[in-house]
Steps between C-alpha positions, in 0.01 A plus 500: 500500500486308173749537218266732310419734788663829581507663840518878434459575871856374557668657196627816667655314794631212292618665178525880530869505597598251231304686231639836617859370482433367152347832386766725657774303327334578167386860542744640761235726649335400828177691439457357151580151633233536772247615241584205274455253788166658586392484134610134496277418797205680337556321171528171688167562668338590168630191324477255791224311319751422223753342740530135400740388771772401251746713695540607861329822608832682526608391152165609360529841673857543370375435147244778547767730647731435203227625268444804724873584483499468121188718480669757725797526263278507193302787647807694610668453161195566286542878489646554156734779402648570840868471564559266790841627595562647844764756554626697798509874469721553798766285658406658833137396473366203689225453238518208259464732205220619280348353191681627196175582319399730788812702444452504122141615548621811689393792278778718642775250427719569199687169509251311284546764232873442476544314173862419582414356843210298357725361228773414751249335734355301210846379407574413864175300523574317173852425621368363830235290322771351277680376814198300617474126432341453157162365614473759781568781253247355256228470765574848636483662155181315406315584822632844590595660170272332247204450738439138397248322727616251760305221331654570159854514642449173689360328192774629272789415732354184656515629859241537775389832653701440817819458297413813303461715812819361653692585180350849488584559866858384447534711186372811678733442794798454268405802289464723805838387628659557159338843460607603850860415410502638147248782494356630828 
């Protein structure tokens, strides 16, 4: 095998476990990680003619997988206008919780009509946002509240998309923890 040749017939045996471990550490969902590895192999096959041999096969496949992970998060975070806060309805439930917007969308629920509760929740959210590190709060507000595009945020703040998604994830985790303590 020359430096510029790939051997796709060996990819699954040689790299599947490594790629899966990489993916699962980024997405924390085994099924999603498996799908991303499979998509990586397909993308590798499609773009094999572009492989120049500047990097090892595994390094090249990891580069493809990194883009697949970023695309996964872009797709999952592209739905605008939905609250991405999970809450438990019952302490006795084994479920992780339900999406907050599903509960708000309940036509029989009167909670969303409570002006006082909405005002208190808004104040609790603002209070929790103010406790975030400055750049995290700024990124969270721009992306989630103002709906600024990923590209515009990255250009304005001089960060890359990976940094942006890490900051948003950390902000959401911190906000959920803060809201659980101070509101729910």
